Structures are given as structure tokens and as C-alpha cells.
C-alpha positions, 0 to 999 in steps of 0.5 A: 369776167369769170376770172375776175369773179373768182379772184374777188371771191378768193380775196373775200374769203382770204379777208375773213378771219379764221374761226378761233376756238373759244378759250378755256377757263380754270375754275378753282373748286373748294369741296366739303365732304358729305359723309352722311346722306340722311340728315342726323343719321349714319344709315347708308342703305337707301332702297337699292343704293348704298351711300358711299360719300359726296361733295358740296362744291363752291368756287370763287369764279361765278361761272361755276354752277348750273351743272345739268349732266355728267359722264365719266370716262372709263377710268372712273375718275375723269369726267365731262359735264355740261352747264345749262349756260352753254359750257363744257366742264372737264375735270377729275375727282379725287378720293381720300384714303377710304376711297370716298370722294374728296374733291375736284381737280383740273376743272376747266370750263369752255363756252360751247360753239353753235353751228355757226361758230358763235359762242357766248349766246343767250341762254335760250340758244345754248340751254344744254341739258343732256350729254352722251359720249360714244364712238369719238362723239360728244352728243348734247341735247338742247332745250328751248332751241330744241336740237341734238348736236354732235361734237368730236371727242376728243376736241369738242371744246374747240369745235363747232357741231359736226352733225346732228341727230333727228328725233323720231317724233315732231320736234314741235311737240316739245315744250319750250322749257321741258325738252330733251334732258336725257340722252344715253347710249345703250351697251352694245350687247344689250337689246338696243345694241348700242343705240342712243335714246332720248327722253323729254323732261316734261313734254308729253304725248296725247296719253300724258306719257313722256315723249321719248325715242330711239335715235339710231340703229335698226330699232329707231323710232318713238316710244314713251315713258309713263309720267310719274307726276309731279316728277320730271325726268332729268337724266339717265344712264344704262346699266351693263345689263341694258336696263336704264336708270332714269333720274327724276326730280320734283319741286313744290313750295309746299314739300320742297325738293325730291328725287327718285331713280326708276329702273326700266328694263332694257328689253321693254324699250321698243318703238311704239312701247310705253315703258315704266319701271320699278322705283329703286330709290327716293329722297326728299329734304330729309336727305342731302339732296338739291336740284338733282339733274345729272346721273351717270353709271360707273362700272369698276374693274371688278364689275361693281356698279357705282351711281353718281348724281349731281345737282344744278344750283341754278347759280342761286345762293339758295341751292347747292352744287352736289356730287353724290356717290352710291353703290348699286345693289349687285342683284340689279346688275344681273 
């Protein structure tokens, strides 16, 4: 009987088709350069940032849009991004003779696979919002169906998750559509020693501070971030000195869109801490912004720090897909 049972199991497994990686799709991109950040002004200095240029991007493929996070490779040109529709984006930026952003090339989109290997799922199941790259891993945070999944890097676009990261606070405390939008990896020589952190978009603790946590390492534990109402935290990235730049976004029908960037000292991020920081940059509808959702820090070979932010157009004709590049005041990188 045992032999027959094993034979039946073998035949059943053999009859099941092997999992096939989802196919990638090329996305043609048209880019319009943005040379002035302030509407009707040639000014370049805004708070601690100097505007270097930007792009407004469109595609004939309706799949493109809803970019929620971006991470650049060490070359500062190629990047990995995610769309909150549950897609990976891979591509590279091009530059003109003056070194300004001029376009996007080799852009592909690939559906994300969940733990069961399923793709093309309902948005609430694959609402990907945060992205971090480290140690051969691409780490993605999802809201609505709250989780943080780990994919192999390289190979994330053709793989199911290979693991997950647990939050240091009850996942039930996250609101349905206001979960973890920020995940970022600290520098190895910083106070957090390479640990990954997560910050909720609008989910708060009993003191009305944003839920946050150190996800791994010897300091693993929950902390919180002072909420700056009416702003919501949408992404963040660490500076080489270990400080965190936190991107925040607001919207109301009365005042329209706004964004700001807060610098949080890295040595204040500890279990049990309530952290805050200096607002180093603010912009509203008088500037070339939209629904700004993604931020990354790019360090050039000479140590110069660039800050790149991208918008989520929500696949709406009323919003734009933007990529904006700034130079950070060198005094803040020390």
C-alpha cells in the first residue's frame, strides 16, 4: 500500500505544471525635460536642495504609471522601481550634454508574484508601496494585505518571495490603506549598522505618532515618528552619514498638492524613541510637483549627494509621472 501511495503522489506531482515566471513587457517612454522647478522662475535653490532638472514621462502603454518607490543601482543610472498595481519596473536614465536628466531607456514592467506564485491579482493583494535593495535582496512592503516580502536580487522579477520580515509591532495596528510605505536600509557604518527600518504612511500609535520599526539587527524594535499633519510619509532613504531623509506628501481640494522632506538624525532612531527632524525642503502647487511618492539618495563617486523623487499618477489623466533631481547641500552630509 505504501508503494502504491508514493507512486500516486509521484504521478500527481509530475502532472502539475512547473511554475512559470511572468513575462516582462517593454514600455516605450516619452520624456519632456523640466528645466525650471518654480513655475515662472529660473531659481534653483530651494531650502537645502538645488534643483538640477527633471522629467515628465508618458507612455502609449497604459500599464505605465502609479510609481510608488524607486531605488538606483550603485552606477547611479540604472534603477529598480515598483508600481502600486503590483509590478516591477526596471530601466535606466539618460542625460544630456549638461548632465541633466533627458529620458528613460530600457524600461520593462513585470507582474509581481505572491507567495503562491500567483500574478495579476486584485490591487489590494499586491499594493506594493515600499522598496529596498540590499545583500542580494529586493524587499517590498505591501499595504492593505500588509506584509514585507523578500525577493532575490538579481532575479526578483522571475521569482516568488523567498522570505519575509516581521514588524516589531502588531500588524493589526496598520490601517487598511495607510500601511508601510517607507522601507530603507541604513549604511553599515551608521548607528543602525545596516539595519532596515519601516515607517507607516498614516497609521499611528496612541500618541498620534506614525508607527515605525527597526526590522532587524541588534536594535530591532518599534519606534515612532512625529506626525506632521496634514502630511503622510511616502518614502525615505538614508544619507551616507546615517541620517534619514523622509519624503512626505499632502493633498486637499482647498490647497492642492504639497510635499516636504524631513531630515531625521540617524542616532535618534532607537527602540522606544519618538523621532522628529528638521524640514529641509517644502513645495506646493507653485512648483513642478505632483503626487510625490518615491525618494532615493544617489551618491556620486566624488561624494556629492543627489536626491531623486518620483510621483505616482494613479493612472489618472489629471496627474503626472515626474522624476525630479536635486543636489543636497554638502553641509548636511557631514
